[in-house]
Backbone as a chain_set.jsonl record, in Angstrom:
{"seq": "MNLVKLRKLFYEEVAKCTRCGFCLPNCPTYAVQRTEAATPRGRNALTRAVIEGQLEPSAEIAASIFSCFGCGACTQACFPAVKTRDLVTADRELLVKAELHPRIMAKLAESLNEYHNISGDDNDERGDWRELIRGLPEDAFEKDRAEMAYFVGCVASFFPLAQRIPAHAAQVMDRAGLDFAILGGQEWCCGFPLLGAGQPEKMGRLIEHNLDKVAELVAELL", "coords": {"N": [[6.976, 32.567, 65.317], [10.036, 32.68, 63.135], [11.887, 32.552, 60.563], [14.265, 31.337, 60.946], [13.77, 29.891, 63.134], [11.669, 27.839, 62.186], [13.326, 26.643, 60.173], [15.024, 25.235, 62.096], [13.211, 23.529, 63.474], [11.692, 22.206, 61.767], [12.729, 21.53, 59.399], [14.003, 18.934, 58.942], [11.65, 17.493, 59.036], [10.06, 18.266, 56.986], [11.739, 17.638, 54.677], [11.462, 14.971, 54.544], [9.339, 14.236, 52.702], [8.528, 12.706, 49.986], [7.435, 13.347, 47.671], [5.469, 11.773, 46.301], [2.964, 11.33, 45.832], [0.662, 9.996, 46.882], [-0.611, 11.246, 48.862], [-2.522, 12.684, 47.61], [-5.081, 11.896, 46.67], [-6.458, 11.663, 48.924], [-6.536, 14.178, 49.75], [-8.868, 16.858, 50.524], [-8.833, 19.641, 49.465], [-7.127, 19.391, 47.206], [-9.258, 17.799, 45.711], [-10.943, 19.588, 44.835], [-9.693, 21.963, 43.604], [-7.764, 21.14, 42.383], [-4.944, 21.56, 41.634], [-1.462, 21.983, 41.833], [-0.67, 23.577, 43.773], [-2.485, 23.322, 45.818], [-1.962, 20.917, 47.156], [-0.974, 18.566, 49.665], [1.77, 17.876, 49.067], [2.727, 19.818, 47.752], [2.494, 22.075, 49.304], [4.358, 21.186, 51.229], [6.576, 21.263, 49.588], [6.455, 24.209, 48.906], [7.113, 24.829, 51.327], [9.564, 24.074, 52.055], [11.038, 25.34, 49.93], [10.792, 27.958, 51.103], [11.987, 27.636, 53.629], [14.833, 27.092, 52.528], [15.47, 29.139, 51.218], [15.047, 29.71, 48.571], [12.598, 30.722, 47.647], [10.598, 33.725, 48.839], [8.373, 34.628, 51.46], [5.034, 34.784, 50.325], [2.073, 36.246, 48.572], [0.903, 34.03, 47.015], [1.921, 32.126, 48.19], [0.685, 31.924, 50.749], [-1.903, 31.802, 50.188], [-2.093, 29.264, 49.376], [-1.067, 27.957, 51.437], [-2.829, 28.585, 53.584], [-5.088, 27.342, 52.743], [-5.259, 24.869, 53.327], [-7.239, 22.356, 55.201], [-6.359, 21.084, 57.478], [-6.908, 18.55, 58.348], [-5.479, 16.489, 58.282], [-5.743, 14.184, 56.853], [-3.551, 13.54, 54.838], [-1.445, 12.685, 55.888], [-2.091, 10.174, 57.007], [-1.951, 8.86, 54.779], [0.709, 8.693, 54.012], [3.691, 7.273, 53.487], [6.234, 8.097, 54.747], [4.993, 9.495, 56.743], [4.452, 12.111, 56.845], [4.242, 14.943, 58.662], [2.092, 16.995, 57.652], [0.314, 18.799, 58.519], [1.223, 19.828, 61.024], [3.45, 21.221, 59.603], [2.133, 23.176, 58.265], [0.857, 24.672, 60.07], [3.09, 25.947, 61.575], [3.857, 27.505, 59.209], [1.812, 29.353, 59.056], [2.021, 30.987, 61.113], [4.496, 32.162, 60.489], [3.807, 33.585, 58.205], [1.796, 35.305, 59.163], [3.205, 36.801, 60.741], [4.25, 38.023, 58.569], [2.373, 39.577, 57.603], [0.809, 38.485, 55.611], [-1.551, 36.942, 56.017], [-4.726, 36.069, 55.243], [-7.647, 38.417, 55.383], [-9.838, 37.436, 56.853], [-8.457, 35.869, 58.933], [-7.742, 37.72, 60.543], [-9.964, 39.112, 61.326], [-11.161, 36.925, 62.808], [-9.728, 36.92, 65.147], [-10.32, 39.204, 65.956], [-13.017, 38.891, 66.661], [-12.819, 37.022, 68.757], [-11.661, 38.248, 70.568], [-13.523, 40.287, 71.123], [-16.024, 39.296, 71.488], [-15.706, 36.889, 72.454], [-16.225, 34.462, 71.316], [-16.353, 32.211, 68.497], [-18.439, 33.024, 66.624], [-19.3, 35.532, 66.937], [-21.682, 36.006, 68.161], [-23.86, 37.154, 71.233], [-22.019, 36.394, 74.227], [-23.63, 35.441, 75.965], [-25.475, 33.834, 75.181], [-24.388, 31.346, 75.085], [-25.533, 29.42, 76.568], [-28.045, 28.46, 75.455], [-28.529, 26.278, 74.402], [-29.65, 24.436, 76.073], [-32.422, 25.146, 75.85], [-33.255, 22.722, 74.284], [-34.08, 20.858, 75.67], [-36.472, 19.757, 77.765], [-38.636, 21.592, 80.077], [-36.638, 22.494, 81.366], [-34.963, 24.602, 84.093], [-34.094, 27.871, 83.369], [-31.242, 28.937, 84.258], [-30.079, 26.495, 84.697], [-27.722, 23.744, 85.368], [-25.699, 25.627, 86.119], [-23.78, 26.365, 88.275], [-22.534, 27.378, 91.831], [-20.399, 25.919, 92.844], [-18.825, 22.78, 92.005], [-18.219, 19.288, 91.361], [-17.03, 18.525, 88.844], [-16.557, 20.284, 85.675], [-18.226, 21.106, 82.88], [-16.986, 21.751, 79.846], [-18.42, 23.455, 77.389], [-17.842, 24.494, 74.543], [-17.535, 26.55, 71.678], [-18.642, 25.731, 69.212], [-20.509, 23.716, 69.812], [-22.233, 25.071, 71.487], [-23.024, 27.607, 70.013], [-23.882, 26.587, 67.357], [-26.607, 25.184, 65.752], [-26.816, 22.612, 64.582], [-25.273, 21.235, 66.05], [-26.083, 21.774, 68.622], [-27.334, 19.56, 69.897], [-25.535, 17.886, 70.975], [-24.512, 18.694, 73.556], [-26.794, 18.936, 74.779], [-27.681, 16.276, 74.987], [-25.734, 15.138, 76.41], [-25.504, 16.539, 78.619], [-28.01, 15.691, 79.836], [-27.273, 12.89, 80.221], [-25.337, 12.92, 82.011], [-26.501, 14.239, 84.044], [-28.548, 12.509, 84.784], [-26.743, 10.35, 85.399], [-26.098, 11.211, 88.189], [-24.03, 12.754, 88.453], [-21.952, 15.466, 89.607], [-21.791, 18.09, 88.22], [-21.222, 21.296, 86.61], [-21.746, 23.845, 84.247], [-20.215, 26.514, 82.662], [-21.555, 28.691, 81.3], [-22.218, 31.791, 80.174], [-20.118, 32.701, 81.09], [-18.052, 31.095, 80.177], [-15.431, 31.095, 77.678], [-14.169, 31.097, 74.47], [-12.021, 28.286, 73.662], [-9.716, 28.707, 72.166], [-8.342, 27.499, 70.137], [-9.015, 28.221, 67.532], [-7.237, 30.041, 66.867], [-4.881, 28.979, 66.741], [-5.016, 27.38, 64.42], [-5.237, 29.687, 62.765], [-2.592, 30.714, 62.966], [-2.178, 32.385, 65.046], [-1.212, 31.833, 67.86], [-0.355, 33.041, 70.044], [-2.006, 34.723, 70.917], [-3.522, 33.308, 72.507], [-3.717, 32.936, 75.083], [-4.782, 34.734, 76.933], [-7.372, 33.992, 76.707], [-7.142, 31.149, 77.546], [-6.443, 31.406, 80.002], [-8.45, 32.754, 81.535], [-10.657, 30.943, 81.129], [-9.599, 28.861, 82.687], [-9.344, 29.98, 85.269], [-12.27, 30.417, 85.951], [-12.855, 27.883, 85.992], [-11.526, 27.028, 88.08], [-12.798, 28.423, 90.004], [-15.057, 27.239, 90.356], [-14.148, 25.099, 91.961], [-13.775, 22.547, 90.94], [-12.782, 19.259, 90.185], [-12.553, 17.788, 87.989], [-12.432, 18.291, 84.486]], "CA": [[7.636, 32.039, 64.281], [10.458, 33.105, 62.186], [12.579, 31.57, 59.57], [15.437, 30.325, 61.748], [13.033, 28.69, 63.956], [10.989, 26.826, 61.072], [14.276, 25.92, 59.629], [15.509, 24.238, 63.092], [12.058, 22.891, 63.976], [10.682, 21.762, 60.719], [13.374, 21.289, 58.005], [14.077, 17.429, 58.688], [10.509, 16.933, 58.776], [9.562, 18.798, 55.189], [12.699, 17.109, 53.803], [10.847, 13.593, 54.616], [8.254, 14.478, 51.739], [9.152, 12.218, 48.474], [6.568, 13.792, 46.489], [5.112, 10.668, 45.603], [1.319, 11.719, 45.401], [-0.227, 9.177, 47.577], [-1.603, 11.953, 49.838], [-3.311, 13.408, 46.726], [-6.514, 11.354, 46.797], [-6.962, 12.095, 50.466], [-6.816, 15.828, 50.289], [-10.241, 17.812, 50.172], [-8.598, 20.885, 48.939], [-6.949, 19.207, 46.094], [-10.406, 17.332, 44.787], [-11.916, 20.891, 44.153], [-8.817, 22.663, 43.1], [-7.009, 20.231, 41.466], [-3.861, 22.504, 41.463], [-0.214, 21.43, 42.961], [-0.488, 24.377, 45.151], [-3.527, 22.952, 46.721], [-1.908, 19.417, 47.475], [0.009, 18.151, 50.593], [3.295, 17.555, 48.447], [2.806, 21.132, 47.005], [2.748, 22.791, 50.292], [5.553, 20.938, 51.841], [7.648, 21.642, 48.642], [6.648, 25.475, 49.224], [7.687, 25.238, 52.856], [10.81, 23.555, 51.912], [11.527, 26.265, 49.459], [11.194, 28.97, 51.828], [13.457, 27.45, 54.21], [15.984, 27.169, 51.749], [15.681, 30.516, 50.657], [14.622, 29.559, 47.29], [10.994, 31.555, 47.706], [10.142, 34.391, 49.738], [7.03, 34.344, 51.659], [4.243, 35.887, 49.308], [0.541, 35.973, 48.801], [0.559, 32.974, 46.671], [2.151, 30.775, 48.993], [-0.264, 32.147, 51.616], [-3.072, 30.985, 49.534], [-1.647, 27.771, 49.415], [-0.721, 27.402, 52.959], [-4.097, 28.792, 54.561], [-6.441, 26.584, 52.114], [-5.357, 23.397, 54.029], [-8.457, 22.41, 56.475], [-5.548, 20.728, 58.699], [-7.315, 17.327, 58.425], [-4.394, 15.325, 58.662], [-5.684, 12.663, 55.981], [-2.618, 13.457, 54.041], [-0.413, 12.242, 56.749], [-2.437, 8.914, 57.146], [-1.553, 8.087, 53.497], [2.147, 9.154, 53.65], [4.792, 6.458, 53.981], [7.194, 8.524, 55.784], [4.065, 10.185, 57.796], [5.169, 13.802, 56.993], [3.401, 15.741, 59.499], [1.859, 18.154, 56.946], [-0.534, 19.67, 59.511], [2.392, 20.447, 61.871], [4.31, 22.302, 58.711], [1.262, 24.179, 57.635], [0.364, 25.771, 61.279], [4.191, 26.628, 61.629], [3.954, 28.446, 57.731], [0.811, 30.332, 59.059], [2.648, 31.55, 62.144], [5.43, 33.041, 59.678], [2.915, 34.31, 57.292], [0.797, 36.202, 59.796], [4.183, 38.035, 61.037], [4.68, 38.819, 57.546], [1.189, 40.074, 57.293], [0.495, 37.954, 54.425], [-2.553, 36.101, 56.208], [-6.153, 36.49, 54.914], [-8.245, 39.274, 56.184], [-10.62, 36.522, 57.773], [-7.919, 35.575, 60.098], [-7.525, 38.831, 61.388], [-11.226, 39.245, 61.955], [-11.354, 35.925, 63.976], [-9.043, 37.283, 66.314], [-11.036, 40.488, 66.616], [-14.272, 38.464, 67.307], [-12.501, 36.32, 69.914], [-11.391, 39.48, 71.714], [-14.898, 41.248, 71.672], [-17.239, 38.397, 71.665], [-15.159, 35.41, 73.124], [-16.453, 33.281, 70.66], [-16.142, 32.429, 67.084], [-19.517, 33.273, 65.739], [-19.892, 36.912, 66.887], [-22.927, 36.059, 69.101], [-23.771, 37.551, 72.402], [-21.711, 35.197, 74.888], [-24.479, 35.015, 77.426], [-26.28, 32.751, 74.59], [-23.893, 30.162, 75.104], [-26.444, 28.049, 77.184], [-29.184, 28.429, 74.517], [-28.895, 24.638, 73.691], [-30.626, 24.119, 77.216], [-33.867, 24.945, 75.381], [-33.764, 21.848, 73.783], [-34.466, 19.916, 77.079], [-38.067, 20.061, 78.133], [-39.127, 21.758, 81.403], [-35.736, 23.043, 82.312], [-35.127, 26.272, 84.313], [-33.439, 28.625, 82.388], [-30.183, 28.66, 84.605], [-30.083, 24.73, 85.092], [-26.516, 23.36, 85.287], [-25.061, 26.661, 86.45], [-23.625, 26.438, 90.012], [-21.111, 27.994, 92.159], [-19.272, 24.574, 93.204], [-19.184, 21.656, 91.295], [-17.002, 18.342, 91.394], [-16.773, 18.68, 87.581], [-16.887, 21.487, 84.701], [-18.476, 20.803, 81.304], [-16.682, 23.176, 78.81], [-19.045, 22.953, 76.125], [-17.504, 25.004, 73.51], [-18.229, 27.486, 70.936], [-19.46, 24.96, 68.093], [-21.544, 22.975, 70.295], [-23.071, 26.281, 72.432], [-23.903, 28.46, 69.05], [-24.332, 26.316, 65.884], [-27.912, 24.568, 65.985], [-26.732, 21.465, 64.124], [-24.34, 20.714, 67.32], [-26.416, 21.661, 70.024], [-27.757, 18.576, 70.634], [-24.597, 17.17, 71.61], [-24.213, 19.219, 74.837], [-27.988, 18.536, 75.44], [-27.656, 15.035, 75.283], [-24.377, 15.061, 77.311], [-25.89, 17.082, 80.163], [-28.956, 14.91, 80.452], [-26.726, 11.941, 80.402], [-24.476, 13.242, 83.28], [-27.291, 14.528, 85.173], [-29.296, 11.158, 85.06], [-26.055, 9.489, 86.223], [-25.993, 11.754, 89.531], [-22.817, 13.4, 88.317], [-21.923, 17.05, 90.205], [-21.357, 18.954, 87.175], [-21.445, 22.74, 86.189], [-21.253, 24.899, 82.95], [-19.845, 28.027, 83.002], [-22.629, 29.522, 80.72], [-21.742, 33.019, 79.415], [-18.474, 32.715, 81.636], [-16.923, 30.523, 79.242], [-15.04, 31.863, 76.703], [-13.442, 30.363, 73.427], [-10.688, 27.788, 73.986], [-8.59, 29.52, 71.757], [-7.671, 26.866, 69.419], [-8.975, 28.429, 66.39], [-6.224, 30.826, 66.897], [-3.846, 28.011, 66.423], [-5.089, 27.49, 62.967], [-5.077, 31.069, 62.106], [-1.46, 31.17, 63.046], [-1.764, 33.46, 66.117], [-1.226, 31.106, 68.959], [0.31, 34.087, 71.174], [-3.045, 35.247, 71.324], [-4.434, 32.244, 73.11], [-3.293, 32.971, 76.384], [-5.736, 35.483, 77.626], [-8.645, 33.01, 76.546], [-6.891, 29.988, 78.375], [-6.337, 31.839, 81.406], [-9.873, 33.147, 81.744], [-11.354, 29.698, 81.334], [-9.023, 28.27, 83.894], [-9.802, 30.946, 86.318], [-13.772, 30.257, 86.088], [-13.101, 26.391, 86.441], [-11.005, 27.185, 89.736], [-13.642, 29.17, 91.18], [-15.974, 26.188, 90.983], [-13.404, 24.168, 92.447], [-13.707, 21.387, 90.149], [-11.51, 18.268, 90.221], [-12.451, 17.217, 86.635], [-13.054, 19.15, 83.34]], "C": [[8.494, 32.694, 63.236], [11.138, 31.999, 61.296], [13.297, 30.727, 59.973], [14.681, 29.173, 62.685], [12.336, 27.492, 63.186], [11.876, 26.193, 60.497], [14.796, 24.783, 60.812], [14.469, 23.325, 63.526], [11.492, 21.867, 62.945], [11.645, 20.989, 59.536], [13.423, 19.764, 57.666], [12.655, 16.929, 58.297], [9.839, 17.274, 57.335], [10.362, 17.918, 54.318], [12.296, 15.324, 53.623], [10.125, 13.282, 53.451], [9.2, 13.946, 50.191], [8.43, 12.82, 47.341], [5.963, 12.763, 45.725], [3.56, 10.609, 45.152], [0.468, 10.985, 46.025], [-1.094, 10.115, 48.525], [-2.483, 12.932, 48.817], [-4.97, 13.132, 46.972], [-7.126, 11.488, 48.033], [-7.289, 13.492, 50.663], [-8.014, 16.66, 49.715], [-10.034, 18.722, 49.348], [-8.362, 20.818, 47.37], [-8.026, 18.4, 45.189], [-11.277, 18.449, 44.347], [-10.879, 21.75, 43.423], [-7.957, 22.242, 42.145], [-5.519, 20.972, 40.733], [-2.701, 21.875, 42.536], [-0.219, 22.192, 44.194], [-1.55, 23.807, 46.42], [-3.371, 21.04, 47.401], [-0.942, 19.522, 48.658], [1.393, 18.388, 50.265], [3.556, 18.984, 48.055], [3.043, 22.051, 48.227], [3.923, 22.315, 51.219], [6.631, 21.389, 50.784], [7.939, 23.236, 48.731], [7.207, 25.878, 50.356], [9.013, 25.127, 52.87], [11.718, 24.671, 51.202], [11.909, 27.61, 50.005], [12.38, 28.751, 52.636], [14.549, 27.395, 53.734], [16.512, 28.444, 50.922], [15.703, 30.73, 48.951], [13.353, 30.436, 46.739], [11.279, 32.394, 48.714], [8.65, 34.365, 50.107], [6.178, 35.241, 50.841], [2.767, 35.496, 49.417], [0.377, 34.81, 48.051], [0.729, 31.825, 47.384], [1.146, 31.006, 50.314], [-1.477, 31.455, 51.279], [-3.059, 29.649, 49.643], [-1.888, 27.15, 50.865], [-2.072, 27.552, 54.025], [-5.433, 28.118, 53.904], [-6.374, 25.267, 52.71], [-6.402, 23.516, 55.23], [-7.633, 21.648, 57.452], [-6.423, 19.443, 58.931], [-6.546, 16.38, 59.009], [-4.493, 14.129, 57.815], [-4.705, 12.42, 55.256], [-1.41, 12.449, 54.696], [-0.785, 10.529, 57.026], [-2.137, 7.988, 55.918], [-0.178, 8.059, 53.168], [2.996, 8.321, 54.266], [5.713, 6.825, 55.032], [6.429, 9.326, 57.122], [4.658, 11.492, 57.965], [4.097, 14.315, 57.661], [3.041, 17.205, 58.676], [1.109, 19.352, 57.97], [0.166, 20.403, 60.336], [2.855, 21.821, 61.018], [3.163, 23.542, 58.489], [1.114, 25.102, 59.145], [1.539, 26.512, 61.477], [4.201, 27.788, 60.406], [3.015, 29.463, 58.394], [1.439, 31.264, 60.108], [3.573, 32.763, 61.458], [4.728, 34.088, 58.763], [2.308, 35.356, 58.014], [2.15, 37.257, 60.249], [4.456, 38.936, 59.817], [3.65, 39.584, 57.047], [0.723, 39.858, 56.037], [-0.815, 37.147, 54.793], [-3.759, 36.772, 55.695], [-6.868, 37.33, 55.862], [-9.207, 38.518, 57.414], [-9.879, 36.064, 58.881], [-7.732, 36.485, 60.993], [-8.852, 39.247, 62.0], [-11.614, 38.177, 62.933], [-10.766, 36.317, 64.966], [-9.638, 38.393, 66.875], [-12.166, 39.902, 67.301], [-14.134, 37.903, 68.645], [-12.664, 37.351, 70.856], [-12.355, 40.245, 72.12], [-16.004, 40.471, 72.156], [-16.989, 37.241, 72.588], [-15.844, 34.242, 72.809], [-16.262, 33.479, 69.254], [-17.513, 32.567, 65.982], [-19.779, 34.901, 65.792], [-21.119, 36.94, 67.475], [-22.704, 36.433, 70.296], [-23.337, 36.394, 73.349], [-22.707, 34.83, 75.814], [-25.493, 34.172, 76.688], [-25.577, 31.579, 74.625], [-24.714, 28.784, 75.901], [-27.798, 27.962, 76.52], [-29.489, 26.848, 74.419], [-29.785, 23.99, 74.945], [-32.152, 24.126, 76.711], [-34.37, 23.591, 74.663], [-34.315, 20.66, 74.423], [-35.734, 20.556, 77.574], [-37.992, 20.561, 79.44], [-37.48, 22.054, 82.365], [-35.554, 24.445, 82.572], [-33.875, 27.018, 83.51], [-31.756, 28.758, 82.783], [-29.608, 27.321, 85.175], [-28.412, 24.62, 84.494], [-25.355, 24.584, 85.737], [-25.127, 26.708, 87.806], [-22.442, 27.048, 90.361], [-19.946, 27.101, 92.429], [-19.805, 23.561, 92.515], [-18.146, 20.65, 91.254], [-16.189, 18.499, 89.804], [-17.128, 19.994, 86.789], [-17.066, 20.706, 83.761], [-18.136, 21.929, 80.591], [-17.397, 22.404, 77.663], [-18.692, 23.311, 74.843], [-18.05, 25.673, 72.409], [-18.943, 26.481, 69.971], [-20.786, 24.46, 68.732], [-22.455, 23.998, 71.165], [-23.603, 26.99, 71.023], [-24.521, 27.774, 67.782], [-25.574, 25.052, 66.218], [-27.471, 22.823, 65.602], [-25.816, 20.526, 65.18], [-25.143, 20.681, 68.393], [-27.149, 20.793, 70.724], [-26.765, 17.663, 71.284], [-24.432, 17.727, 73.226], [-25.632, 18.791, 75.711], [-28.121, 17.272, 76.054], [-26.853, 14.739, 76.299], [-24.978, 15.478, 78.808], [-26.944, 16.209, 80.664], [-28.216, 13.511, 80.794], [-25.924, 11.964, 81.565], [-25.285, 13.468, 84.415], [-27.762, 13.321, 85.667], [-28.502, 10.146, 85.895], [-25.646, 10.019, 87.591], [-24.75, 12.484, 89.564], [-23.142, 15.002, 88.99], [-21.215, 17.634, 89.164], [-21.848, 20.432, 87.137], [-21.407, 23.186, 84.86], [-20.927, 26.274, 83.358], [-20.736, 29.057, 82.217], [-21.833, 30.609, 79.836], [-20.435, 33.29, 80.039], [-17.746, 32.001, 80.77], [-16.53, 31.112, 78.108], [-14.234, 30.494, 75.468], [-12.25, 29.532, 74.059], [-9.579, 28.284, 73.336], [-8.057, 28.579, 70.574], [-7.958, 27.337, 67.772], [-7.75, 29.45, 65.849], [-4.945, 30.233, 66.555], [-3.996, 27.851, 65.09], [-4.713, 28.607, 62.137], [-3.5, 31.647, 62.326], [-1.18, 32.26, 64.012], [-1.771, 32.75, 67.479], [-0.91, 32.269, 70.291], [-0.861, 34.474, 71.677], [-4.098, 34.64, 72.227], [-4.426, 32.318, 74.458], [-4.123, 33.625, 77.317], [-7.065, 34.627, 77.831], [-8.618, 31.854, 77.692], [-7.086, 30.355, 79.748], [-7.76, 32.108, 82.16], [-10.553, 31.781, 82.19], [-10.889, 29.02, 82.493], [-9.323, 28.793, 85.328], [-11.174, 30.429, 86.779], [-13.805, 28.758, 86.542], [-12.456, 26.539, 87.914], [-12.062, 27.46, 90.644], [-14.596, 28.188, 91.413], [-15.494, 25.093, 91.551], [-13.521, 22.886, 92.184], [-12.525, 20.53, 89.984], [-11.496, 17.522, 88.835], [-12.975, 18.33, 85.603], [-13.485, 18.24, 82.08]], "O": [[7.87, 33.308, 62.37], [10.917, 30.79, 61.367], [13.243, 29.544, 59.637], [14.956, 27.986, 62.864], [12.458, 26.326, 63.559], [11.543, 25.062, 60.143], [14.953, 23.604, 60.496], [14.867, 22.255, 63.986], [10.912, 20.836, 63.287], [11.265, 20.001, 58.908], [13.071, 19.285, 56.588], [12.478, 16.103, 57.403], [9.149, 16.458, 56.723], [9.846, 17.439, 53.308], [12.764, 14.595, 52.748], [10.183, 12.115, 53.064], [10.105, 14.508, 49.574], [8.845, 12.765, 46.183], [5.937, 12.87, 44.498], [3.114, 9.91, 44.241], [-0.702, 11.268, 45.769], [-2.2, 9.736, 48.909], [-3.084, 13.895, 49.291], [-5.827, 13.933, 47.346], [-8.351, 11.415, 48.128], [-8.084, 13.945, 51.487], [-8.046, 17.056, 48.55], [-10.838, 18.858, 48.425], [-8.867, 21.526, 46.499], [-7.769, 18.299, 43.989], [-12.226, 18.275, 43.583], [-11.372, 22.336, 42.459], [-7.494, 22.919, 41.226], [-5.178, 20.883, 39.554], [-2.907, 21.429, 43.665], [0.079, 21.785, 45.317], [-1.369, 23.891, 47.635], [-4.213, 20.269, 47.861], [-0.148, 20.461, 48.694], [2.145, 19.002, 51.022], [4.741, 19.316, 48.049], [3.936, 22.878, 48.048], [4.413, 23.159, 51.969], [7.63, 21.928, 51.259], [9.078, 23.701, 48.679], [7.72, 26.984, 50.523], [9.705, 25.889, 53.546], [12.837, 24.965, 51.622], [12.881, 28.286, 49.665], [13.456, 29.339, 52.533], [15.473, 27.659, 54.502], [17.531, 28.655, 50.263], [16.22, 31.635, 48.296], [13.206, 30.75, 45.558], [12.121, 32.04, 49.54], [7.784, 34.128, 49.265], [6.546, 36.401, 50.652], [2.324, 34.629, 50.17], [-0.639, 34.278, 48.498], [0.044, 30.803, 47.347], [0.884, 29.952, 50.894], [-2.002, 30.619, 52.015], [-4.029, 28.98, 50.0], [-2.604, 26.233, 51.266], [-2.286, 26.836, 55.004], [-6.567, 28.268, 54.359], [-7.359, 24.532, 52.634], [-6.458, 24.451, 56.028], [-8.262, 21.49, 58.498], [-6.665, 19.378, 60.136], [-6.806, 15.639, 59.957], [-3.682, 13.204, 57.867], [-4.606, 11.268, 54.834], [-0.68, 11.67, 54.083], [0.122, 9.72, 57.224], [-2.077, 6.758, 55.943], [0.193, 7.475, 52.149], [3.179, 8.447, 55.477], [5.981, 6.121, 56.006], [6.981, 9.676, 58.166], [5.232, 11.908, 58.972], [2.973, 14.112, 57.202], [3.556, 18.287, 58.961], [1.411, 20.543, 58.05], [-0.131, 21.589, 60.484], [2.762, 22.992, 61.385], [3.469, 24.731, 58.573], [1.33, 26.312, 59.079], [1.366, 27.726, 61.589], [4.553, 28.93, 60.7], [3.452, 30.61, 58.299], [1.308, 32.461, 59.851], [3.476, 33.959, 61.736], [5.092, 35.258, 58.651], [2.289, 36.439, 57.43], [2.022, 38.468, 60.064], [4.77, 40.126, 59.845], [3.893, 40.294, 56.071], [0.272, 40.77, 55.344], [-1.286, 36.582, 53.806], [-3.81, 38.001, 55.712], [-6.782, 37.08, 57.064], [-9.293, 38.902, 58.581], [-10.538, 35.815, 59.89], [-7.558, 36.193, 62.176], [-8.853, 39.711, 63.14], [-12.365, 38.484, 63.86], [-11.378, 36.026, 65.994], [-9.563, 38.63, 68.08], [-12.4, 40.277, 68.45], [-14.943, 38.101, 69.551], [-13.522, 37.416, 71.736], [-12.316, 40.858, 73.187], [-16.788, 40.834, 73.033], [-17.829, 36.726, 73.326], [-16.079, 33.284, 73.546], [-16.049, 34.585, 68.757], [-17.509, 32.253, 64.792], [-20.354, 35.489, 64.877], [-21.743, 37.99, 67.318], [-21.576, 36.239, 70.749], [-24.089, 35.421, 73.4], [-22.532, 33.799, 76.465], [-26.411, 33.725, 77.376], [-26.184, 30.623, 74.143], [-24.506, 27.575, 75.798], [-28.676, 27.343, 77.121], [-30.621, 26.366, 74.371], [-30.565, 23.068, 74.708], [-32.972, 23.286, 77.079], [-35.56, 23.34, 74.467], [-34.87, 19.706, 73.878], [-35.897, 21.766, 77.731], [-37.185, 19.937, 80.129], [-37.261, 21.886, 83.565], [-35.805, 25.35, 81.776], [-32.829, 26.463, 83.177], [-30.951, 28.707, 81.853], [-28.741, 27.257, 86.047], [-27.964, 25.203, 83.506], [-24.158, 24.314, 85.639], [-26.121, 26.982, 88.478], [-21.5, 27.272, 89.6], [-18.768, 27.427, 92.285], [-21.016, 23.384, 92.379], [-17.021, 21.124, 91.096], [-14.966, 18.571, 89.679], [-17.975, 20.746, 87.271], [-16.361, 19.712, 83.583], [-18.797, 22.966, 80.629], [-17.176, 21.299, 77.167], [-19.111, 22.607, 73.925], [-19.203, 25.332, 72.142], [-20.162, 26.568, 70.114], [-21.906, 24.721, 68.294], [-23.535, 23.524, 71.516], [-24.827, 26.905, 70.927], [-25.499, 28.257, 67.212], [-25.291, 24.087, 66.928], [-27.831, 21.917, 66.355], [-25.712, 19.303, 65.086], [-25.069, 19.725, 69.164], [-27.587, 20.996, 71.857], [-27.123, 16.772, 72.055], [-24.193, 16.851, 74.057], [-25.66, 18.433, 76.889], [-28.509, 17.048, 77.201], [-27.317, 14.003, 77.17], [-24.891, 14.831, 79.851], [-26.902, 15.911, 81.858], [-28.673, 12.972, 81.802], [-25.831, 10.892, 82.163], [-25.001, 13.072, 85.545], [-27.503, 12.983, 86.822], [-28.969, 9.365, 86.723], [-24.844, 9.322, 88.212], [-24.35, 12.866, 90.664], [-24.221, 15.591, 88.923], [-19.987, 17.67, 89.237], [-22.924, 20.689, 87.678], [-20.636, 22.423, 84.277], [-21.395, 26.936, 84.285], [-20.626, 30.248, 82.511], [-20.995, 30.329, 78.979], [-19.677, 34.098, 79.504], [-16.594, 32.409, 80.621], [-17.403, 31.713, 77.481], [-13.905, 29.335, 75.719], [-11.55, 30.066, 74.919], [-8.491, 28.299, 73.912], [-7.123, 29.123, 69.984], [-7.245, 26.897, 66.869], [-7.42, 29.589, 64.671], [-4.014, 30.912, 66.121], [-3.017, 28.206, 64.434], [-4.06, 28.565, 61.094], [-3.173, 32.776, 61.962], [-0.183, 32.976, 63.919], [-2.527, 33.29, 68.287], [-1.366, 32.09, 71.42], [-0.911, 34.615, 72.899], [-5.152, 35.144, 72.614], [-5.278, 31.641, 75.033], [-4.226, 33.17, 78.456], [-7.697, 34.578, 78.887], [-9.521, 31.586, 78.485], [-7.783, 29.72, 80.539], [-8.027, 31.653, 83.272], [-10.922, 31.541, 83.339], [-11.714, 28.59, 83.3], [-9.501, 28.09, 86.322], [-11.267, 30.017, 87.935], [-14.647, 28.383, 87.358], [-13.081, 26.06, 88.861], [-12.251, 26.941, 91.744], [-15.066, 28.117, 92.548], [-16.222, 24.113, 91.706], [-13.394, 22.055, 93.083], [-11.419, 20.981, 89.689], [-10.582, 16.75, 88.545], [-13.844, 19.143, 85.916], [-13.993, 18.762, 81.088]]}, "num_chains": 1, "name": "protein.A"}
């Protein structure tokens, strides 16, 4: 993303913002910080100012743009339905190229490259959620061939509060007689966090790996 591309793709969208303020009650960052820079309309105003050449990308702008949760609640309350989340995502790409992104975003990319997951855990532990199912063999649901591949994802694989999701889903599919398999330690992050980190160009390696592993299963469904 560069300034020319940002202007071409998003100027009409950001110009739709009327700064009415209906987005403010819906914004979780504004609820805490109570500053204009923490509001959707504030981020839209900064985006427009950069596009129009009134402001240069800066650390202050980066702090506003990278504080957005990307929840999209603002758009739901917006009469012209300004797609602020899309604007923020594009802004982040521009800020990354200007090396104005937070260090944590760089560390995220490093972690995904080294560990292939967002938590920095041993990727072979992706299937540990199976321990929640009594009497299950250690390598359960891992097969060489299957009609369907169950892509569990990083959060459901590594975070205890979410591990019951794949445990229950697997049991439902198993009892329904579905021929499915998980990738286990061969599953890598889907790459979505890199989109929010302004580094979509680094998603390709992760996506290609996962598609190759699914293809090896000769799975028809994912």
